[in-house]
C-alpha positions, -999 to +999 in steps of 0.1 A: +198+045+169+223+027+146+242+011+175+211-005+192+180-024+177+152-003+170+122-017+192+090-018+171+058-027+180+031-042+158-005-030+163-025-056+144-018-094+145-038-101+115-025-110+080-006-076+075+009-077+112+023-112+106+040-099+073+054-070+091+066-090+120+084-111+097+100-084+078+111-072+113+127-103+123+146-103+088+160-069+094+191-062+110+192-038+138+153-042+146+133-063+169+097-070+174+093-056+211+054-055+215+022-070+196-009-057+201-043-069+190-081-068+203-081-105+200-055-117+231-048-151+215-038-136+182-014-112+201+001-138+223+007-162+193+024-139+173+043-122+201+055-156+212+069-164+178+093-136+179+099-134+218+080-100+222+054-090+246+018-089+240-012-068+249-048-063+239-043-025+253-027-004+226-019+022+256+007-001+268+026+007+235+027+044+244+034+042+280+059+012+285+090+028+273+098-004+256+090+007+219+108+032+195+084+027+166+052+012+157+038-002+128-001+003+123-017-025+107-051-021+127-085-013+113-084+021+089-108+039+114-079+038+141-050+051+120-054+088+125-055+084+164-028+061+165-006+081+142-014+112+165-007+095+199+024+082+184+038+118+177+027+128+212+047+100+227+079+107+202+074+073+187+080+069+149+053+053+129+047+035+097+010+032+090-008+010+064-029+026+041-055+044+036-048+070+063-084+072+069-117+069+050-125+103+057-104+129+041-113+158+063-105+136+094-071+126+075-063+164+069-071+172+105-037+161+116-015+171+085+000+202+106+008+180+134+027+154+113+043+183+094+057+197+126+066+162+140+100+155+154+093+119+147+091+099+115+056+095+101+055+073+070+027+056+048+030+020+038+026+022+000+050-007-004+043-012-040+067+017-048+097-005-037+090-038-055+123-044-073+106-045-109+083-012-103+111+006-085+136-003-117+110+010-142+104+041-123+142+048-120+148+042-157+118+066-163+134+092-142+170+087-157+151+098-193+153+063-208+119+064-224+117+103-226+086+125-220+059+101-201+027+101-222+007+072-211+010+052-180-012+019-177-015+002-142-032-031-140-041-046-104-065-077-106-069-095-070-071-135-072-104-133-055-125-110-034-119-106+003-147-116+028-177-097+027-172-086+063-140-068+051-158-052+020-184-037+043-156-018+064-130-013+038-143+021+023-147+005-013-124-004-042-111+028-048-099+035-012-090-001-003-076-019-038-070+009-064-053+032-038-019+015-042-023+021-079-032+059-074+001+060-054+022+045-081+005+069-107+018+099-084+052+082-086+056+086-120+032+116-125+036+141-097+006+164-104-030+148-111-054+172-123-087+151-134-102+117-126-128+099-146-142+065-137-163+038-149-172+011-124-193-019-124-208-049-109-201-076-132-197-111-112-202-104-075-236-097-059-223-098-024-198-068-033-230-050-051-249-054-020-225-032-001-227-007-025-194-013-040-179-021-074-160-054-085-146-038-115-131-003-124-114+016-147-101+051-139-084+076-160-061+102-146-051+132-164-017+149-153-006+183-155+015+177-186-012+161-205+002+125-193-026+099-192-029+072-166-052+042-170-058+023-139-076-010-143-087-029-112-110-063-107-115-080-075-110-114-092-085-128-116-087-166-126-052-167-136-037-155-104-027-121-089-025-096-118+002-068-113+014-050-144+031-015-151+036-002-187+052+034-191+051+049-224+073+078-236+083+095-266+115+077-268+102+042-256+083+022-234+090+004-201+071-028-190+069-049-159+049-082-162+037-106-140+057-128-115+059-167-115+079-188-089+102-198-116+112-186-150+110-221-167+092-225-199+082-259-212+076-270-249+057-301-253+034-320-279+004-307-259+014-269-255+043-246-260+057-216-239+039-228-209+051-213-177+042-217-138+010-198-128+014-163-114+023-158-077-008-164-056-013-130-037+002-099-023+021-116+007+042-134-021+042-108-050+054-081-027+073-099-001+107-081-011+090-045-011+078-050+024+114-057+036+127-028+018+100-004+031+110-015+066+145-010+056+140+026+045+119+035+073+149+023+098+172+045+077+148+074+077+148+073+115+186+069+117+193+097+094+165+121+099+157+118+060+121+112+048+128+081+023+092+064+027+060+078+013+047+107+036+015+113+054+009+140+026+013+112-001-014+094+018-038+123+018-034+129-019-040+092-029-070+093-008-080+123-025-078+108-059-098+076-045-126+100-031-126+117-067-128+083-084-156+072-061-176+106-069-167+099-105-180+064-106-214+074-092-221+105-109-205+097-144-187+133-144-151+141-144-136+152-113-114+180-109-091+179-080-084+209-060 
């Protein structure tokens, strides 16, 4: 595989498909071979940009012989089926989160994934943000000693459209699931989940039976406490922060700005550029790193990305957070 370009099919020509296609084009030994989307114009437009074939029929990616791997960026309800079909076809697969909205359905193919001869990875790309990754590496190296508290802040600049909210699975399965994966990145075994959630600004989100704001506390097997703070809006930009506190010190990851220039004038001091606008800018580097590791995994046979099991465990935490928010009870994970 290292001697030829990996031919990748992109399923979903929306926002995330565009991001992944750009990462493929920027990555050596990888080409966009096929683009599939239910909307023909979207598939054609994205495919034409990268000289790829396009289709509205996903069967083409599995039967054409032109695809070595797929990236799944289609609606969540399609993920389990597409992963299963990729395994049957001997095609490697990198699938966006969550693996499904129903943990039973997600678990139904766990054995199949475990026995697959192809690589199956879940796109929890936040692990590969350079700052998050460095903080994790320094924690694992013992720099802050035993982890006692982990604080994860994730606030979107604005809520997604109501039509998306309706099919997203809710704030915990959609937005917070990245944070639950980062929590597991630092704390391997989560035992308990306790969540407070509220509707403080969006009647539209409330009408869908979802929350616009949430605070989740996770307890690890060694007593670690993880605080996950989520909001569907942030007036000052995309708010993504990490704080890891241990008995020997603390590591912090702050928000990113376009430049590091700080201004001092008669009207204000220490003013800086606003935070990066959204995940496309904030996590651009992590998408490329994620893809590079996916390709390396295929070439070496090693699993370098988050696994399907990681996806299921993050979904279990999201389900527990949803239950806790509704019942007010602490939920113990199995």
